[in-house]
N, C-alpha and C positions, 0 to 999 in steps of 0.2 A: 503493499500500500504506500503511495507516495504521500509524503508529507506536504500539507498545504500551508503555504505562508500567506497569512491574512493581514493585509497591509490597510484594510478598511479604517482601522482604528486611527491611522496616521491622519486622515482627513476628518474623522468624526469627533475626535476628542481634542481638547485644548493641549497645546504644546508647551512644554516647559524646557526652555533652553538653559543649559548650563555653561554656555560660552557667549562671548560678545555677540550682539545683535548684527554687527556688520560682517559676520561670517555667514554667508548665504548657502548653507548647506547643513545637512544632518547625517549622522550615522544611524542608518536604519537597523542594522544588525552587524554583529561582529562574532559570530558563531559559525561552527561547522567547517572551519578553515577558509572562510571568504568573508571579506568585509563588503557590506552592501551600503553605499554612500548615495545621497541624492543631493545635487547642487543645482542652483538656479541663478539667473541674472545673465550679465554680459559674459563674454570670454574671460575677461580679467577676473570678474567677480567668482565665476565658477572655478577658475584656476586657483584663486586665493583659498576658496573653500575646500578644494581637494587637497591642497598642501597642508592646510590646517588639520584636516580630519585624518588624513593618511600619511602625515610626514615621516613619522618613525618607520612605517612600512616602505615608503618611497626610498629612504635612506638605506634601509637594510638590503633591499633588492639591488640598489645601485652599487653599494661597496661589496656585496657578496656575490653579485653575478656579472654586472656590466663592466666594473673596474678590472677585476681579475681577467675577464675575457679579452679585453683590449690591451691590458698592461701597458707597455711603453708606447703603443699607438694611440692611446686615449687622446692625448693633446692634438695629434694630427687629426683624429676624428672630429673634435671640436672645431678645429680650423676649417675643416670641409664645410661643416654646418654653417659656420659664420660667413664663408665667403659666398655661398649660395650658387656659384656657377656649376658646381658638381651635383648637389642635391638642392632642391628648392622647396621651401616651406612657406606657407601663406603667413602674412604678418600677424593675422588673429591667433594663429596657433603660437607664434613666437611670444606674443604678449601673454597669452595664457600660461605659457612655460615660465615666464618671468614672475607672474603672479603665484605660481606654485611655490616657487622658492620663498617669495615674501610671506605666503601663508605658513610655511614650515617655520620660518623665523619667528613669526607671530606667536606660533605655538610653543616657542621656547626650544626649538631644536637647533642644535649647532650646525649651521650651513657653511662653516669656514671651508673654502675651496671647492664649494658646490655652487653652481650657477644655472641659468636657464639652458645653456648649451649642453649641460649634462642631461637635463631632462629631455631635450631634443635628440640627443644621441641614443638615449634609452628607447626613444620612439621610432628611430631609424636605423637600428643596428643591423637589420637584415639587409637593407640597402647599402650600408656603408661597407659591410664585410665582403661584398663582391666588387668593390672597386679595386683598382690595381695596387693601391696602398696597403690593402689588407688581404691576407690570404690565411686560410686554414684556421679561422677563428672558431669554426664549429659551433655556430649559434643557431643553426637551422632548426625549424620545427617539423613535424610530420604532417598529421591531420588527414582527415577523410570526412565526406559528407554524403548522405543519401537523401534525395528530394522526391517526394511522391505527391501526386495530385490527380484531379479529374478521375479518369477511369480506374486509375490505380487505387484511389481510396474510396470509390463508390462501393456501396454494399457494407460499408463499415460505418461507425458512428461519425466519422469525419464526412461522409456523404459527398465526396468530391472535393473538399477542402484541401488545401496544400499543407504539407509538413515537411520539415528538414530535421535530421538528426546529424549532429557533428561532433567528431572527436578532435580534441587538441592534444597532440602528442609532442612532448618536450623533455627536458632535463628534469630530473628529480632533485636537482640542487635545492638545499633546504631554503635559500633565499627566494626561489621561485614558487615552491609549494606552500611556504608560509606566509606569503604576501599576496595571495589571490584576491582579486577585487571586482566587483560589479559597481560601476559609476554610472548613475542616471543623470542625464543632463536635461535641465528644462530652460532652454535659451530665452532670453528677453528680446533678441534680435527679431525683427519682424519677418525676416526671410528664412528663418530657421524653425525646427520643429523639435519636440522631445525625442531623445534617442539614448541608447545606453550602450556601454561596452562592457564586455566580460573578459577580463584579462588579468592584469597585475597592477599593483599600486604604482602610480607614476605615469601610467599609460594615459594619454590625451588623444589617442587615435584608436582605430578600430581594427583589432586583430580578429574579433568576433563582435558582431553588433547588430542591433535591430532598432527600428524606429517606430514612432506611434502610428504611421500610416501602414504598417504591416510589411515593410520591406527590410530584408536581412542581407548581410554579406559576411563571408568568412574567408580568410586567407590560408592557403596551404603553400608549401614549397613544390616547385617543379623540378623534382630531383634528378631527372634524366636529362636536364639542360646542363651543359658543360662549359659554357662561355662565361665571359665576365663583363661587367659594366665598363663603359668608356668614360674617361674624365671630360669635363666641360660640355656635358650633355643636359644639365639641370634636371635630372630626373626627380619626379615627385616620389617621396617615400610612399610605398604602397598603403601602410595603414592610414596615412593621411588622406589619400585618395578615397578610401572606403569611408572614412568619417565624413568627408565632404558630401559624398553622395547620400549618406543616411541623414546627415544634419540639415541639409538644405530642403526646404519645403517641396521643392520640384526643381531639381538641378538643371534639367534640359528644357524647362518651361513649355512642356507640352500638355499641361493641365492634368497630368496622370502621374500616379506613383507606381511604378513598376520596375522591372529589372533593366529597362533601358536607361533609367537614371545611373545605374551601376555601370553599364556598358559605355555610356556617353562620358562618364567621369574618366574611365580609363583611356578611351580614345582621344580625350583632351591632351594626353602626353604623347606627342608624335615620335619621340624617341624610345618609346616603350618604357620599361622599368629596369632598375640597376641589376636585377637578378631574375632568374626563372621563377615565376609564381602561377598558382592557380587560385582563382576566386570563384566560390560557389555563391550564387544569389538566389533568393526565393521571395516572391511577393504573394499577394492574395490571389486565390483562384478567381476572384471576381474580375480579374483582368481578362478572363475568357480565353484569349489566345495563348496557346503553349508558349510561344516565344517571349511572352510579356510575363509569364508566371515564373519561369525557372531558367537559369543560365549557368554555364560553366565557361570561365575564361581561362585561356592558357597564355600567359604572358612571358615576353623575354626581352632583353636589350638588342638581340640580333633578329634578322628577318627569319620567318614572319613574326612580327612583334606581337600582333593580336590574333588569336584564333578563338572563335566563340562557338560553343557546342550546346545545341538543344536536342530535344527528343526526336528530331527528325534525322539525326545522324545515326548511322549503324554503329552502335557501341556495345552490342551484346546484351543490353538491357532492354526488355520489351516495354512497350506502352508508356505511360506517363510517369516515367522513373528516370532520374539522372543520378549518377554516382561519380565521385571523383576521389582519388587519393593522392598520389604524388607524381604520376608519370603522364606523359603526352599520350593522349588518345586521338584527338583530331589534328593537333599540330603536326604538319607534315605528313598526316594520315598514319602516324606512328603506330597506333593500336597497342601500345605497350601496356599489356594488361598484367597487373602484378597478382600475387596470390590472394591479396585482400579483395581486389576487384573480382576475381574469379569466384571467391568465396560468396561475395554479396550477390552476384549473378545467380548463383545457386540458390541462395536464400530468397531471393525475389520470385523464383519459379516463373509463373506465367505473367507476372507483373500486375496482378489484381489482388483485391481484398487486403491491402496494406493500410491498416488503420494506424492510430497512434501508438498503440502497444507493439504491433508488428513492426512498424518503422524502427522503433526503439530496440527491439529484440534483435533484429537483423544486424543492426549496427553493434550492438552490445557483444554478440556472440561470434560475428564474422569479420569484423572490422577493427577490433581493438587492437592496440599495439602492446599490450601486456603491461609491464610495470611502469612504462613511460607514459601512461594515459593520464594526462594532468586534469582535464576537464572534458565532460561529456554532457551535451545539452541538446535540447529539442525545442523547436519554435513552431507554433501553429498560429499563423497570422490572424485568421478569421475568429479564432477563439481567444485571442489576446493572451495566449498561454506560453510560458517558458518554464521548461523542466531542466534542471541543472544539477549535476553531481560533480564533485571535485576530489581530487587526491588528498587524502588525510589519513593520519595514523599509519602511514606506510602502505595504505591500501589504494590502489589505482581507481580512478574515477568510475570506471564502468562497473566495478564491484560494489560501489556505495549506493545507498537509496537516494534517489533525486529529490530535491525539493521543487515544489511547483509554485510558480509566481504568476499573479494576476497583473498583467502589463496595464490594464487600464488604470489600475490603482498606482502602480509605480510611475507612471507618466502623468498622474493627476497634477494639475496646477497647484502651486503653493498659494493658500489663502492667507494673506497677510492679517485678515481679522482673527485668525487662530493663533497668532504669534502675540499673545497678550499676557499680562500678569493675572494673578488669581483674582477671582470675583467673589466678594463677600456675600452676594446675593445667592449663591450657589450653596447646596447642601454641605458640600465639603470642598476643600482645596488641598493642594500638595506644594510644600515649599522645599528647596534645596537648603539644608543646614551646612553640609559638607558635600564633597563629591560622592561619598558614600552613604551618607545619612539624610534622611528625608523626614519632614514633619507632615503628618496627615492631620488635618484640622477639620473638626465637624463644627459647622458654623451655627447650628441650632441645637440646644440641649434636648429637644424632644427626639432627636435621632440617636440619642445615647441610650444604651450601648448600640454599637455597630460593629459589623464584621468587614474587614478590609482583606481582599484576596488579590494576590499578584499573579499575573499570567504572562508568559512569554508570547512573542507574535505568532507562535504556532498554535496558540490557544491552550497550552498546557499550564495547569495551576502548579505554582511553585511554592507559595506560601500563603497562609491565612492567619490573621492577627485579629484578636478581638480587643476593641478599645472601650473602656469604661469611663473614659474622660474625654474632653474636647480636643486634647492634643496628644498625638501618638507619635513617638519617635521611633523610627524604623531603620535598622542598620541592614543596608543592601550590599554590603561590602563583598559577600560571597557570589553575587550575581555578575555574570559576564557583561561587558559592555554591549549596549543595545537598546531596543525599545521594549518596554514593559507596559501592560495595562493593569491599572489598579481599580478594582470594582468595590463599591461600598454597598453593603445591604443593611437595611435597618427596618424595624417594625413600621408598617404603614408608609413605606417609601420604596418605589420601584429601583431595581438595581441601577446605580449610576457608575460611569467609568470615566477615568482620565488616563492620559498617557504620560509616562515619564521616560526620559532618555538618560542612560548612564554612559 
């Protein structure tokens, strides 16, 4: 049984912030080996909040993974980012990176020797490592994705709706697995829309991402490509391209949100990309045409730079299904089918009756990479549903129980009216005394005695306390950081709830 994450309380109950109000973000949860953060505002405001909330984890992954990987080449990598003729990054993302460092500093983290260029290196290292300055850094990820829609999901509960399951395969370096993050962006810019990334602390780009319009994009390595990028080509880092496609309300201005937005973002880069990549993209089946619902892109810095595959191409998978791992299929008509590809073909059978569970199970049993499976996720656009499991306790993601997120709640707008102090007209209020101690206050003696119950965001009761007086001091130091719901029950009063954030 999948655990359901209920974020309705975030919008229904008053929010008690324990940090300065100019930090436009909140830590929704920090359990299960992944931090879930929601940030809002401009690029700079979102960057500042990300740095403030995830600063320690950002520093950990940088010092434990990025710095050792680049070693003596790190200064060169930062210079390449700064010069921009080799790799080109939009100014908005550069400002966001600066704001991350400022947010980290505001949180009291020592950022000596760490600047915005370090943040951008961490978001562009796949592209950097294939330029001639860098060789054998061995930072590649693996990954695989299976998309099903239309006739493939007819006859199941999905009833023709689209679904994608995706593995992220990478290093089990402690700095990687201990600093996984989901960052939900609620932009204030008029031409942008809510979107989220699933990756690691410090990422401001999309390795795996979805948006509020039901569009998703995921990056893989094209491992059978053996060339290298060329200097002075102003390549856009692949993860920033995918962010741009997801974050813009309608990148190609065709009044539609579908995989053509992903395709057109990629084609905007005439020199291709600095390394060989695969991108899988899925949108809602409401787009009707197969070519607008699902797409696999095979990319390289050498000709052919762009190869796009849909279900019209003969790729051994029947019907409305597309699969990609790490080899060329359509590019140069290579048909380089790996063992995982062939295993998935067997699992798909005739390509029909692939529902949510079947899509997940095929990928779980036939496409996992074993111990290097860091994240395993599934996105169903029309159900606003995201299922996610991650590597934890030395157990790869595909063997862990997934959490299920309601994206309509994750992407809900922040209501500034909820960001208020306690109201004495309410039956009870909650105050911070310290970071670990909370005061539960009953505002009317007729509600005494009362029972206070504390629940986590999965709805599990963690603690119950009976109060025989107006003020109850509660020590929550044993609780992990995250969001909790406090419910008060008293004779003659319906159960009332408020949210607290640790």
